[in-house]
MIDOSE-1310 file (N, C-alpha, C; in nm, 2 decimals, decimal comma, always signed):
residues 310
mpav	-1,07/-1,26/+2,69/-1,02/-1,12/+2,71/-1,01/-1,09/+2,86; -0,90/-1,03/+2,90/-0,88/-0,99/+3,04/-0,98/-0,88/+3,08; -1,01/-0,87/+3,21/-1,10/-0,77/+3,25/-1,04/-0,63/+3,22; -1,12/-0,54/+3,17/-1,07/-0,41/+3,13/-1,15/-0,31/+3,21
hfgv	-1,07/-0,21/+3,26/-1,12/-0,11/+3,35/-1,12/+0,02/+3,28; -1,23/+0,09/+3,29/-1,24/+0,22/+3,22/-1,27/+0,33/+3,33; -1,18/+0,42/+3,35/-1,20/+0,53/+3,44/-1,21/+0,66/+3,36; -1,27/+0,76/+3,42/-1,29/+0,89/+3,35/-1,26/+1,00/+3,45
tvpq	-1,20/+1,11/+3,39/-1,16/+1,22/+3,48/-1,29/+1,31/+3,49; -1,30/+1,37/+3,61/-1,41/+1,45/+3,65/-1,37/+1,60/+3,62; -1,46/+1,68/+3,56/-1,43/+1,82/+3,54/-1,40/+1,89/+3,67; -1,29/+1,96/+3,67/-1,23/+2,01/+3,80/-1,17/+2,15/+3,78
ikrt	-1,12/+2,18/+3,66/-1,05/+2,31/+3,64/-1,15/+2,40/+3,57; -1,16/+2,52/+3,63/-1,26/+2,62/+3,58/-1,41/+2,56/+3,59; -1,43/+2,48/+3,69/-1,56/+2,42/+3,71/-1,61/+2,44/+3,86; -1,74/+2,46/+3,88/-1,79/+2,46/+4,01/-1,80/+2,32/+4,07
fdes	-1,82/+2,31/+4,20/-1,85/+2,18/+4,25/-1,97/+2,12/+4,20; -2,08/+2,20/+4,18/-2,20/+2,14/+4,12/-2,17/+2,08/+3,99; -2,09/+2,14/+3,90/-2,05/+2,07/+3,77/-1,98/+1,94/+3,80; -1,88/+1,94/+3,89/-1,81/+1,82/+3,92/-1,90/+1,71/+3,97
rtaa	-1,99/+1,74/+4,06/-2,08/+1,65/+4,12/-2,17/+1,59/+4,02; -2,23/+1,68/+3,94/-2,32/+1,63/+3,83/-2,25/+1,54/+3,73; -2,14/+1,57/+3,69/-2,06/+1,49/+3,59/-2,03/+1,35/+3,66; -1,98/+1,36/+3,78/-1,94/+1,23/+3,85/-2,06/+1,13/+3,86
refe	-2,17/+1,19/+3,90/-2,29/+1,10/+3,91/-2,33/+1,04/+3,77; -2,32/+1,13/+3,67/-2,36/+1,08/+3,54/-2,26/+0,98/+3,48; -2,13/+1,00/+3,50/-2,03/+0,90/+3,46/-2,06/+0,77/+3,53; -2,08/+0,77/+3,66/-2,11/+0,65/+3,73/-2,23/+0,58/+3,67
amgy	-2,34/+0,65/+3,65/-2,46/+0,59/+3,59/-2,44/+0,54/+3,45; -2,34/+0,59/+3,38/-2,31/+0,54/+3,24/-2,24/+0,41/+3,25; -2,18/+0,37/+3,36/-2,11/+0,24/+3,38/-1,96/+0,25/+3,39; -1,90/+0,37/+3,40/-1,76/+0,38/+3,42/-1,71/+0,32/+3,55
dslw	-1,60/+0,26/+3,55/-1,55/+0,19/+3,67/-1,49/+0,28/+3,77; -1,43/+0,39/+3,73/-1,37/+0,48/+3,83/-1,38/+0,62/+3,79; -1,36/+0,71/+3,88/-1,36/+0,86/+3,86/-1,23/+0,91/+3,92; -1,17/+1,01/+3,84/-1,04/+1,06/+3,87/-1,03/+1,21/+3,88
vcdh	-0,95/+1,26/+3,96/-0,92/+1,40/+3,97/-0,77/+1,42/+3,96; -0,72/+1,53/+3,91/-0,58/+1,56/+3,92/-0,55/+1,63/+4,05; -0,43/+1,61/+4,10/-0,40/+1,67/+4,23/-0,30/+1,79/+4,21; -0,35/+1,91/+4,18/-0,28/+2,03/+4,17/-0,34/+2,13/+4,26
lygp	-0,25/+2,22/+4,32/-0,30/+2,33/+4,40/-0,33/+2,45/+4,31; -0,27/+2,45/+4,19/-0,29/+2,56/+4,10/-0,33/+2,49/+3,96; -0,40/+2,57/+3,88/-0,42/+2,52/+3,75/-0,29/+2,50/+3,68; -0,27/+2,40/+3,60/-0,13/+2,37/+3,54/-0,08/+2,49/+3,46
qspq	-0,16/+2,57/+3,40/-0,11/+2,67/+3,31/-0,08/+2,80/+3,39; -0,15/+2,82/+3,50/-0,14/+2,95/+3,57/-0,20/+2,94/+3,71; -0,13/+3,00/+3,81/-0,19/+3,00/+3,95/-0,33/+3,07/+3,95; -0,36/+3,15/+3,86/-0,49/+3,22/+3,86/-0,61/+3,14/+3,81
ipil	-0,57/+3,02/+3,75/-0,68/+2,94/+3,70/-0,75/+2,86/+3,81; -0,88/+2,88/+3,83/-0,94/+2,81/+3,94/-0,94/+2,66/+3,93; -0,91/+2,59/+4,04/-0,91/+2,44/+4,04/-0,95/+2,40/+4,18; -1,03/+2,30/+4,19/-1,07/+2,24/+4,32/-0,97/+2,15/+4,37
eaws	-0,94/+2,16/+4,50/-0,83/+2,07/+4,56/-0,88/+1,93/+4,56; -0,78/+1,84/+4,53/-0,81/+1,70/+4,49/-0,88/+1,62/+4,61; -0,82/+1,62/+4,72/-0,87/+1,53/+4,83/-1,00/+1,58/+4,89; -1,01/+1,71/+4,90/-1,14/+1,77/+4,94/-1,25/+1,73/+4,84
llaa	-1,22/+1,74/+4,71/-1,32/+1,71/+4,61/-1,35/+1,56/+4,61; -1,25/+1,47/+4,63/-1,28/+1,33/+4,64/-1,37/+1,30/+4,76; -1,34/+1,36/+4,87/-1,43/+1,34/+4,99/-1,57/+1,37/+4,96; -1,59/+1,48/+4,89/-1,73/+1,52/+4,85/-1,79/+1,42/+4,75
lsav	-1,71/+1,39/+4,65/-1,76/+1,29/+4,55/-1,79/+1,15/+4,61; -1,71/+1,12/+4,71/-1,73/+0,99/+4,77/-1,87/+0,98/+4,84; -1,91/+1,09/+4,89/-2,04/+1,10/+4,96/-2,16/+1,10/+4,86; -2,14/+1,13/+4,74/-2,25/+1,14/+4,65/-2,25/+1,04/+4,53
tera	-2,16/+0,95/+4,54/-2,15/+0,83/+4,45/-2,16/+0,70/+4,53; -2,18/+0,59/+4,46/-2,20/+0,47/+4,53/-2,11/+0,35/+4,49; -2,08/+0,34/+4,36/-2,01/+0,22/+4,31/-1,87/+0,25/+4,26; -1,85/+0,35/+4,18/-1,73/+0,37/+4,11/-1,61/+0,39/+4,21
elgt	-1,50/+0,34/+4,18/-1,38/+0,37/+4,25/-1,34/+0,52/+4,22; -1,26/+0,58/+4,32/-1,22/+0,72/+4,30/-1,07/+0,73/+4,33; -1,00/+0,81/+4,25/-0,85/+0,82/+4,27/-0,80/+0,95/+4,22; -0,67/+0,98/+4,26/-0,60/+1,09/+4,21/-0,49/+1,05/+4,11
lvtp	-0,48/+1,13/+4,01/-0,38/+1,11/+3,90/-0,30/+1,24/+3,88; -0,19/+1,25/+3,96/-0,15/+1,18/+4,08/-0,12/+1,28/+4,19; -0,12/+1,23/+4,31/-0,08/+1,32/+4,43/+0,07/+1,33/+4,44; +0,13/+1,45/+4,43/+0,27/+1,46/+4,45/+0,31/+1,43/+4,60
agmr	+0,40/+1,34/+4,62/+0,42/+1,29/+4,75/+0,48/+1,40/+4,84; +0,56/+1,49/+4,79/+0,63/+1,59/+4,87/+0,55/+1,71/+4,89; +0,43/+1,72/+4,84/+0,35/+1,84/+4,84/+0,28/+1,86/+4,98; +0,26/+1,75/+5,05/+0,19/+1,76/+5,18/+0,28/+1,68/+5,28
naaq	+0,25/+1,70/+5,41/+0,30/+1,61/+5,51/+0,26/+1,47/+5,49; +0,35/+1,38/+5,48/+0,31/+1,24/+5,44/+0,22/+1,17/+5,54; +0,24/+1,18/+5,67/+0,16/+1,12/+5,76/+0,02/+1,18/+5,76; +0,01/+1,31/+5,75/-0,12/+1,37/+5,74/-0,20/+1,32/+5,61
lgkv	-0,12/+1,31/+5,50/-0,18/+1,26/+5,38/-0,24/+1,12/+5,40; -0,16/+1,04/+5,47/-0,21/+0,90/+5,50/-0,34/+0,90/+5,57; -0,35/+0,99/+5,67/-0,48/+1,01/+5,75/-0,59/+1,05/+5,66; -0,56/+1,15/+5,57/-0,67/+1,20/+5,48/-0,72/+1,09/+5,39
iatv	-0,63/+1,02/+5,33/-0,67/+0,91/+5,24/-0,76/+0,81/+5,31; -0,71/+0,77/+5,43/-0,79/+0,67/+5,51/-0,93/+0,72/+5,54; -0,94/+0,85/+5,57/-1,07/+0,91/+5,60/-1,16/+0,91/+5,48; -1,10/+0,96/+5,37/-1,18/+0,96/+5,24/-1,23/+0,82/+5,21
dnia	-1,14/+0,72/+5,23/-1,18/+0,58/+5,20/-1,30/+0,54/+5,28; -1,30/+0,58/+5,41/-1,41/+0,55/+5,49/-1,54/+0,62/+5,44; -1,53/+0,74/+5,40/-1,65/+0,81/+5,34/-1,70/+0,73/+5,22; -1,60/+0,68/+5,14/-1,64/+0,61/+5,01/-1,68/+0,47/+5,03
ggri	-1,66/+0,42/+5,15/-1,69/+0,28/+5,18/-1,60/+0,18/+5,11; -1,47/+0,22/+5,10/-1,36/+0,13/+5,05/-1,35/+0,14/+4,90; -1,35/+0,26/+4,84/-1,34/+0,27/+4,69/-1,23/+0,36/+4,64; -1,13/+0,39/+4,73/-1,03/+0,49/+4,70/-0,91/+0,41/+4,64
iagl	-0,85/+0,47/+4,53/-0,72/+0,43/+4,48/-0,63/+0,55/+4,50; -0,52/+0,52/+4,57/-0,42/+0,62/+4,61/-0,32/+0,64/+4,50; -0,34/+0,74/+4,41/-0,25/+0,77/+4,30/-0,14/+0,86/+4,35; -0,01/+0,82/+4,34/+0,10/+0,89/+4,39/+0,21/+0,91/+4,28
gagw	+0,28/+1,02/+4,29/+0,39/+1,05/+4,20/+0,48/+1,15/+4,26; +0,58/+1,20/+4,18/+0,68/+1,29/+4,24/+0,65/+1,44/+4,23; +0,55/+1,48/+4,14/+0,52/+1,62/+4,12/+0,62/+1,68/+4,03; +0,57/+1,80/+3,97/+0,66/+1,86/+3,87/+0,64/+2,02/+3,86
mpre	+0,54/+2,07/+3,94/+0,51/+2,21/+3,93/+0,57/+2,28/+4,06; +0,68/+2,35/+4,04/+0,75/+2,41/+4,16/+0,66/+2,50/+4,25; +0,58/+2,59/+4,18/+0,51/+2,69/+4,26/+0,40/+2,63/+4,35; +0,34/+2,51/+4,32/+0,24/+2,46/+4,40/+0,31/+2,40/+4,53
ftdf	+0,44/+2,38/+4,53/+0,51/+2,35/+4,65/+0,55/+2,48/+4,72; +0,63/+2,56/+4,65/+0,70/+2,67/+4,72/+0,61/+2,78/+4,76; +0,50/+2,81/+4,69/+0,41/+2,91/+4,73/+0,33/+2,88/+4,86; +0,33/+2,75/+4,88/+0,26/+2,70/+5,00/+0,36/+2,66/+5,11
gvpf	+0,48/+2,71/+5,10/+0,58/+2,69/+5,20/+0,64/+2,55/+5,21; +0,64/+2,48/+5,10/+0,69/+2,34/+5,10/+0,81/+2,34/+5,00; +0,93/+2,29/+5,03/+1,04/+2,29/+4,94/+1,01/+2,21/+4,82; +1,05/+2,26/+4,70/+1,05/+2,18/+4,58/+1,19/+2,13/+4,55
lsts	+1,21/+2,00/+4,58/+1,34/+1,94/+4,58/+1,38/+1,90/+4,44; +1,50/+1,85/+4,42/+1,55/+1,80/+4,30/+1,47/+1,67/+4,26; +1,48/+1,64/+4,13/+1,40/+1,52/+4,08/+1,44/+1,39/+4,16; +1,56/+1,37/+4,19/+1,60/+1,25/+4,26/+1,55/+1,25/+4,40
qrlg	+1,55/+1,37/+4,46/+1,50/+1,39/+4,60/+1,35/+1,37/+4,61; +1,28/+1,42/+4,51/+1,13/+1,40/+4,50/+1,10/+1,26/+4,49; +1,18/+1,18/+4,41/+1,15/+1,04/+4,40/+1,18/+0,97/+4,53; +1,28/+1,02/+4,60/+1,30/+0,97/+4,74/+1,18/+0,99/+4,83
qlre	+1,12/+1,11/+4,82/+1,00/+1,14/+4,90/+0,89/+1,05/+4,86; +0,88/+1,02/+4,73/+0,77/+0,92/+4,68/+0,79/+0,79/+4,74; +0,92/+0,74/+4,74/+0,94/+0,60/+4,79/+0,91/+0,60/+4,94; +0,96/+0,69/+5,01/+0,94/+0,69/+5,16/+0,79/+0,71/+5,20
tvel	+0,72/+0,79/+5,12/+0,58/+0,81/+5,14/+0,50/+0,69/+5,13; +0,53/+0,61/+5,02/+0,46/+0,48/+4,99/+0,49/+0,39/+5,11; +0,61/+0,38/+5,15/+0,65/+0,29/+5,27/+0,57/+0,33/+5,39; +0,56/+0,46/+5,42/+0,49/+0,51/+5,54/+0,34/+0,48/+5,53
lkrm	+0,28/+0,51/+5,42/+0,14/+0,49/+5,41/+0,10/+0,34/+5,42; +0,18/+0,25/+5,36/+0,15/+0,11/+5,38/+0,15/+0,07/+5,52; +0,24/+0,12/+5,60/+0,25/+0,09/+5,74/+0,14/+0,15/+5,82; +0,11/+0,28/+5,79/+0,00/+0,35/+5,87/-0,13/+0,28/+5,85
wtep	-0,15/+0,22/+5,73/-0,28/+0,16/+5,70/-0,30/+0,02/+5,75; -0,19/-0,03/+5,81/-0,19/-0,17/+5,85/-0,15/-0,19/+6,00; -0,06/-0,10/+6,05/+0,00/-0,12/+6,18/-0,07/-0,03/+6,28; -0,07/-0,07/+6,41/-0,14/+0,01/+6,52/-0,07/+0,14/+6,54
evty	+0,06/+0,15/+6,53/+0,13/+0,27/+6,56/+0,26/+0,26/+6,48; +0,31/+0,38/+6,42/+0,42/+0,37/+6,33/+0,52/+0,49/+6,37; +0,65/+0,45/+6,38/+0,75/+0,55/+6,38/+0,84/+0,52/+6,25; +0,86/+0,63/+6,18/+0,93/+0,62/+6,05/+1,04/+0,73/+6,04
egkf	+1,16/+0,69/+6,02/+1,27/+0,78/+6,02/+1,34/+0,77/+5,88; +1,28/+0,84/+5,78/+1,34/+0,84/+5,65/+1,43/+0,97/+5,63; +1,49/+0,98/+5,52/+1,57/+1,10/+5,48/+1,48/+1,22/+5,46; +1,36/+1,19/+5,40/+1,27/+1,30/+5,37/+1,14/+1,29/+5,45
vqaq	+1,10/+1,18/+5,50/+0,97/+1,16/+5,57/+1,00/+1,11/+5,71; +0,93/+1,17/+5,80/+0,94/+1,13/+5,94/+0,81/+1,13/+6,00; +0,79/+1,03/+6,09/+0,66/+1,02/+6,17/+0,70/+0,96/+6,31; +0,64/+1,01/+6,41/+0,67/+0,96/+6,55/+0,54/+0,91/+6,61
nvvc	+0,54/+0,78/+6,63/+0,43/+0,71/+6,70/+0,30/+0,75/+6,64; +0,29/+0,76/+6,51/+0,17/+0,80/+6,45/+0,06/+0,69/+6,44; -0,06/+0,73/+6,48/-0,17/+0,63/+6,48/-0,27/+0,68/+6,37; -0,32/+0,58/+6,29/-0,42/+0,61/+6,19/-0,54/+0,53/+6,21
epkp	-0,64/+0,58/+6,27/-0,77/+0,52/+6,30/-0,88/+0,61/+6,26; -0,98/+0,56/+6,19/-0,99/+0,43/+6,14/-0,90/+0,40/+6,02; -0,87/+0,27/+6,01/-0,79/+0,23/+5,89/-0,88/+0,24/+5,76; -0,82/+0,24/+5,65/-0,90/+0,23/+5,52/-0,99/+0,11/+5,53
vrrt	-1,10/+0,12/+5,46/-1,20/+0,01/+5,47/-1,15/-0,12/+5,40; -1,07/-0,10/+5,29/-1,01/-0,21/+5,22/-0,86/-0,19/+5,22; -0,79/-0,28/+5,17/-0,65/-0,26/+5,14/-0,64/-0,17/+5,02; -0,60/-0,04/+5,05/-0,61/+0,06/+4,95/-0,51/+0,04/+4,83
pili	-0,55/+0,02/+4,71/-0,46/+0,00/+4,60/-0,37/+0,13/+4,58; -0,24/+0,11/+4,56/-0,15/+0,22/+4,53/-0,12/+0,22/+4,39; -0,15/+0,34/+4,32/-0,11/+0,36/+4,19/+0,01/+0,45/+4,19; +0,12/+0,41/+4,11/+0,23/+0,50/+4,10/+0,24/+0,54/+3,95
ggag	+0,24/+0,68/+3,93/+0,24/+0,73/+3,80/+0,37/+0,79/+3,77; +0,41/+0,77/+3,64/+0,54/+0,82/+3,60/+0,61/+0,73/+3,50; +0,71/+0,78/+3,43/+0,77/+0,70/+3,32/+0,92/+0,69/+3,33; +0,98/+0,74/+3,44/+1,12/+0,73/+3,45/+1,17/+0,59/+3,46
eqvt	+1,25/+0,55/+3,37/+1,28/+0,41/+3,36/+1,38/+0,35/+3,47; +1,46/+0,44/+3,53/+1,56/+0,39/+3,62/+1,51/+0,38/+3,76; +1,43/+0,48/+3,80/+1,38/+0,49/+3,94/+1,23/+0,47/+3,95; +1,15/+0,55/+3,88/+1,00/+0,54/+3,90/+0,95/+0,40/+3,87
lkla	+0,99/+0,35/+3,75/+0,94/+0,22/+3,71/+0,99/+0,10/+3,81; +1,11/+0,12/+3,86/+1,16/+0,02/+3,95/+1,08/+0,03/+4,08; +1,05/+0,15/+4,13/+0,97/+0,17/+4,25/+0,83/+0,11/+4,22; +0,77/+0,13/+4,10/+0,64/+0,07/+4,07/+0,65/-0,08/+4,07
akea	+0,76/-0,14/+4,02/+0,77/-0,28/+4,02/+0,77/-0,34/+4,16; +0,83/-0,26/+4,25/+0,84/-0,31/+4,39/+0,71/-0,29/+4,47; +0,65/-0,17/+4,46/+0,55/-0,12/+4,55/+0,41/-0,11/+4,49; +0,39/-0,09/+4,36/+0,26/-0,05/+4,31/+0,17/-0,16/+4,29
diwn	+0,04/-0,14/+4,30/-0,07/-0,23/+4,26/-0,10/-0,20/+4,11; -0,09/-0,07/+4,08/-0,12/-0,02/+3,95/-0,01/+0,08/+3,91; +0,04/+0,06/+3,78/+0,13/+0,16/+3,73/+0,06/+0,24/+3,62; +0,07/+0,37/+3,62/+0,01/+0,45/+3,52/+0,11/+0,52/+3,43
nmav	+0,10/+0,50/+3,30/+0,18/+0,57/+3,21/+0,12/+0,70/+3,17; +0,20/+0,81/+3,19/+0,15/+0,94/+3,17/+0,11/+0,96/+3,02; +0,01/+1,05/+3,00/-0,03/+1,07/+2,86/+0,08/+1,12/+2,77; +0,17/+1,20/+2,82/+0,28/+1,25/+2,73/+0,37/+1,14/+2,68
hhha	+0,37/+1,03/+2,75/+0,45/+0,91/+2,71/+0,36/+0,80/+2,65; +0,24/+0,84/+2,61/+0,15/+0,74/+2,55/+0,21/+0,66/+2,44; +0,28/+0,73/+2,35/+0,34/+0,67/+2,23/+0,44/+0,56/+2,27; +0,50/+0,57/+2,39/+0,60/+0,48/+2,44/+0,55/+0,37/+2,53
lerk	+0,42/+0,35/+2,53/+0,36/+0,25/+2,62/+0,43/+0,11/+2,61; +0,46/+0,06/+2,49/+0,52/-0,07/+2,48/+0,65/-0,08/+2,54; +0,74/+0,02/+2,52/+0,87/+0,02/+2,57/+0,86/+0,03/+2,73; +0,78/+0,12/+2,78/+0,77/+0,14/+2,92/+0,73/+0,01/+2,99
tevl	+0,63/-0,05/+2,93/+0,58/-0,18/+2,98/+0,69/-0,28/+2,99; +0,77/-0,29/+2,88/+0,89/-0,39/+2,88/+0,99/-0,35/+2,99; +1,01/-0,23/+3,01/+1,11/-0,19/+3,12/+1,05/-0,23/+3,26; +0,92/-0,21/+3,28/+0,86/-0,25/+3,40/+0,87/-0,40/+3,42
kqhc	+0,85/-0,47/+3,32/+0,87/-0,62/+3,33/+1,01/-0,66/+3,37; +1,11/-0,59/+3,32/+1,25/-0,61/+3,35/+1,27/-0,58/+3,50; +1,21/-0,47/+3,55/+1,23/-0,44/+3,69/+1,16/-0,54/+3,78; +1,04/-0,59/+3,74/+0,98/-0,69/+3,81/+1,06/-0,81/+3,83
asvg	+1,13/-0,85/+3,72/+1,22/-0,97/+3,72/+1,33/-0,94/+3,82; +1,38/-0,82/+3,82/+1,50/-0,79/+3,90/+1,47/-0,79/+4,05; +1,34/-0,75/+4,08/+1,30/-0,74/+4,23/+1,23/-0,87/+4,27; +1,21/-0,96/+4,17/+1,15/-1,09/+4,21/+1,00/-1,09/+4,23
rpfe	+0,94/-1,00/+4,15/+0,79/-0,99/+4,16/+0,72/-1,03/+4,03; +0,62/-1,11/+4,04/+0,55/-1,14/+3,91/+0,49/-1,02/+3,85; +0,52/-0,99/+3,72/+0,47/-0,88/+3,65/+0,31/-0,88/+3,65; +0,25/-0,99/+3,65/+0,11/-1,00/+3,65/+0,04/-0,95/+3,77
eivv	+0,11/-0,92/+3,88/+0,05/-0,86/+4,00/+0,03/-0,71/+3,98; +0,08/-0,65/+3,88/+0,07/-0,51/+3,86/-0,03/-0,48/+3,74; -0,13/-0,40/+3,76/-0,22/-0,35/+3,66/-0,15/-0,24/+3,58; -0,14/-0,25/+3,45/-0,09/-0,15/+3,36/-0,20/-0,06/+3,32
sqqc	-0,19/+0,07/+3,35/-0,29/+0,17/+3,31/-0,23/+0,28/+3,23; -0,32/+0,34/+3,15/-0,27/+0,45/+3,06/-0,36/+0,57/+3,08; -0,30/+0,69/+3,11/-0,37/+0,81/+3,11/-0,38/+0,85/+2,96; -0,50/+0,89/+2,92/-0,52/+0,91/+2,77/-0,63/+1,02/+2,74
lvti	-0,61/+1,09/+2,64/-0,71/+1,18/+2,59/-0,79/+1,10/+2,49; -0,92/+1,10/+2,50/-1,01/+1,03/+2,41/-1,09/+1,13/+2,33; -1,07/+1,12/+2,20/-1,14/+1,21/+2,10/-1,23/+1,12/+2,02; -1,36/+1,12/+2,06/-1,45/+1,03/+1,99/-1,57/+1,11/+1,93
apdd	-1,61/+1,07/+1,81/-1,72/+1,13/+1,74/-1,80/+1,02/+1,67; -1,93/+1,05/+1,63/-2,01/+0,95/+1,57/-1,95/+0,88/+1,45; -1,86/+0,95/+1,37/-1,80/+0,90/+1,26/-1,66/+0,96/+1,24; -1,58/+0,91/+1,15/-1,44/+0,96/+1,13/-1,44/+1,10/+1,07
aaag	-1,54/+1,13/+0,99/-1,55/+1,26/+0,93/-1,57/+1,37/+1,04; -1,65/+1,34/+1,13/-1,68/+1,44/+1,24/-1,56/+1,44/+1,34; -1,49/+1,33/+1,35/-1,37/+1,32/+1,44/-1,25/+1,40/+1,40; -1,24/+1,41/+1,26/-1,12/+1,48/+1,21/-1,09/+1,62/+1,26
pmie	-1,19/+1,71/+1,25/-1,17/+1,84/+1,30/-1,15/+1,85/+1,45; -1,21/+1,76/+1,52/-1,20/+1,75/+1,67/-1,05/+1,71/+1,70; -1,00/+1,62/+1,63/-0,86/+1,58/+1,65/-0,76/+1,70/+1,63; -0,78/+1,77/+1,52/-0,70/+1,88/+1,50/-0,71/+1,99/+1,60
takk	-0,83/+2,01/+1,65/-0,85/+2,11/+1,76/-0,79/+2,07/+1,89; -0,80/+1,94/+1,92/-0,74/+1,88/+2,04/-0,58/+1,90/+2,03; -0,53/+1,88/+1,91/-0,38/+1,90/+1,90/-0,34/+2,05/+1,94; -0,42/+2,14/+1,89/-0,39/+2,28/+1,91/-0,41/+2,32/+2,06
ifgg	-0,51/+2,26/+2,12/-0,54/+2,30/+2,26/-0,45/+2,24/+2,36; -0,42/+2,11/+2,34/-0,34/+2,03/+2,44/-0,19/+2,03/+2,41; -0,15/+2,07/+2,29/-0,01/+2,05/+2,25/+0,03/+1,91/+2,27; +0,14/+1,88/+2,34/+0,18/+1,74/+2,35/+0,16/+1,68/+2,49
hmgd	+0,11/+1,76/+2,59/+0,11/+1,71/+2,72/+0,01/+1,60/+2,75; -0,09/+1,59/+2,66/-0,19/+1,48/+2,67/-0,17/+1,38/+2,55; -0,04/+1,38/+2,50/-0,02/+1,29/+2,39/-0,06/+1,34/+2,26; -0,03/+1,27/+2,15/-0,07/+1,31/+2,02/-0,20/+1,25/+1,98
psgp	-0,31/+1,34/+1,96/-0,44/+1,28/+1,93/-0,45/+1,21/+1,80; -0,34/+1,23/+1,72/-0,34/+1,16/+1,59/-0,23/+1,05/+1,58; -0,16/+1,03/+1,69/-0,05/+0,93/+1,70/-0,09/+0,79/+1,69; +0,01/+0,70/+1,68/-0,02/+0,56/+1,66/-0,10/+0,49/+1,77
mais	-0,09/+0,55/+1,90/-0,16/+0,49/+2,01/-0,28/+0,57/+2,05; -0,31/+0,68/+1,97/-0,42/+0,77/+2,01/-0,55/+0,70/+2,01; -0,64/+0,73/+2,11/-0,77/+0,67/+2,11/-0,86/+0,78/+2,06; -0,87/+0,78/+1,92/-0,94/+0,89/+1,85/-1,01/+0,84/+1,73
gspa	-1,13/+0,90/+1,70/-1,20/+0,86/+1,58/-1,34/+0,82/+1,61; -1,39/+0,74/+1,52/-1,53/+0,68/+1,53/-1,53/+0,58/+1,64; -1,64/+0,53/+1,69/-1,65/+0,43/+1,79/-1,57/+0,30/+1,75; -1,58/+0,26/+1,62/-1,52/+0,14/+1,57/-1,36/+0,16/+1,58
rvre	-1,32/+0,28/+1,54/-1,17/+0,31/+1,55/-1,12/+0,31/+1,69; -1,20/+0,37/+1,78/-1,17/+0,37/+1,92/-1,16/+0,23/+1,98; -1,25/+0,14/+1,94/-1,24/+0,00/+1,99/-1,11/-0,06/+1,94; -1,08/-0,04/+1,82/-0,95/-0,10/+1,76/-0,83/-0,05/+1,84
qiek	-0,83/+0,08/+1,87/-0,72/+0,13/+1,95/-0,71/+0,08/+2,09; -0,82/+0,06/+2,15/-0,82/+0,00/+2,28/-0,77/-0,15/+2,28; -0,81/-0,22/+2,18/-0,76/-0,36/+2,16/-0,61/-0,36/+2,14; -0,56/-0,26/+2,08/-0,41/-0,25/+2,06/-0,34/-0,24/+2,20
hidl	-0,40/-0,16/+2,29/-0,35/-0,14/+2,42/-0,35/-0,28/+2,50; -0,47/-0,34/+2,49/-0,48/-0,47/+2,56/-0,38/-0,57/+2,51; -0,35/-0,57/+2,38/-0,25/-0,66/+2,33/-0,11/-0,64/+2,39; -0,09/-0,51/+2,44/+0,04/-0,48/+2,50/+0,04/-0,50/+2,65
gctm	-0,08/-0,54/+2,70/-0,09/-0,57/+2,85/-0,15/-0,46/+2,93; -0,20/-0,35/+2,86/-0,26/-0,24/+2,93/-0,41/-0,27/+2,94; -0,46/-0,28/+3,07/-0,60/-0,32/+3,09/-0,68/-0,22/+3,16; -0,62/-0,10/+3,19/-0,69/+0,01/+3,26/-0,67/+0,14/+3,19
fvme	-0,77/+0,21/+3,17/-0,77/+0,34/+3,10/-0,82/+0,45/+3,19; -0,74/+0,55/+3,20/-0,79/+0,67/+3,28/-0,80/+0,78/+3,17; -0,93/+0,81/+3,13/-0,96/+0,88/+3,01/-1,00/+1,02/+3,04; -0,95/+1,11/+2,96/-1,01/+1,25/+2,96/-1,07/+1,27/+2,83
ffgr	-1,20/+1,29/+2,83/-1,27/+1,31/+2,70/-1,26/+1,45/+2,65; -1,24/+1,46/+2,52/-1,22/+1,59/+2,46/-1,36/+1,65/+2,43; -1,38/+1,78/+2,48/-1,51/+1,85/+2,46/-1,53/+1,94/+2,57; -1,61/+2,05/+2,54/-1,64/+2,15/+2,65/-1,72/+2,08/+2,75
dtre	-1,82/+2,00/+2,71/-1,90/+1,93/+2,81/-1,87/+1,78/+2,78; -1,78/+1,73/+2,87/-1,73/+1,59/+2,84/-1,83/+1,48/+2,86; -1,94/+1,52/+2,91/-2,05/+1,41/+2,93/-2,10/+1,36/+2,79; -2,10/+1,45/+2,69/-2,15/+1,41/+2,56/-2,06/+1,30/+2,50
pakl	-1,93/+1,32/+2,48/-1,85/+1,21/+2,43/-1,84/+1,09/+2,53; -1,85/+1,11/+2,66/-1,85/+1,00/+2,75/-1,98/+0,91/+2,73; -2,09/+0,98/+2,70/-2,21/+0,90/+2,67/-2,20/+0,82/+2,54; -2,14/+0,88/+2,44/-2,12/+0,80/+2,31/-2,02/+0,68/+2,34
faee	-1,92/+0,71/+2,41/-1,82/+0,60/+2,45/-1,89/+0,49/+2,53; -1,98/+0,53/+2,62/-2,04/+0,43/+2,71/-2,14/+0,34/+2,63; -2,20/+0,41/+2,53/-2,30/+0,33/+2,45/-2,24/+0,25/+2,34; -2,13/+0,30/+2,28/-2,08/+0,23/+2,16/-1,95/+0,15/+2,18
vlph	-1,88/+0,18/+2,29/-1,75/+0,12/+2,32/-1,75/+0,02/+2,44; -1,80/+0,07/+2,55/-1,80/-0,01/+2,67/-1,86/-0,15/+2,66; -1,97/-0,16/+2,59/-2,03/-0,30/+2,58/-1,94/-0,40/+2,52; -1,85/-0,36/+2,43/-1,76/-0,45/+2,37/-1,66/-0,51/+2,46
fk	-1,64/-0,45/+2,58/-1,53/-0,49/+2,66/-1,58/-0,53/+2,80; -1,71/-0,54/+2,82/-1,77/-0,57/+2,95/-1,86/-0,70/+2,93
């Protein structure tokens, strides 16, 4: 069996930092491989919903954890100055001792751009921002000084010191078959399939393989990851009502909790569903556990599921 990576999202929306810190430490102690935050300046449903800013939060979590990798799912490339973002990520990686995964995407919430004085461009232009940001960051993290003149991203003689502790893995998140997956084929270390496209994992993976062939890169160089809602209970009878509640709360944006690829049910059922993903080439899971206190289902998963894949 290939090495399987299990990441878990840290409570961040309507949570205090104390809650985020406590959960992160407990998830790490349970044996999870990575800890993830979403990168939004507003709560996805409303600007009034409290949410901790992603890179500030990761800096703090980097200082209070020791082993787990840490990343964003995902940072919208055009939401910040690209060169400054590169400096921030390098700094957080130094705090973490070389554990950061830079998750990048195009973004989709207009107000978290425009309310902060940043233009929210068209989809094609935001994808251009993403491509140029990836190119700039890779250079900033390896070259002594960088000048970059892109259509959307510019930097003049920018210096990034200290460099990241390790070669920072770049995760590209998104499911657009013509542009995003082609960019992932060319530039990503990890490609993440969004939860809303969970049902289409097999197709998206095949498209990524085709793009890898077209750009001349071995598909095996890219880790396929899946953002997913995990609804786990001690047995199927207990899981049923939870799955129905998850459907009502999340709608479709976290996938269908009862769908063919859903990671839902008893520990035995959850293991079967994970094996189905592995058969499709997906070896990395970025999981959001369903529950008010996500530490409880995370503990059940760590005890009953993780040992079967480690």
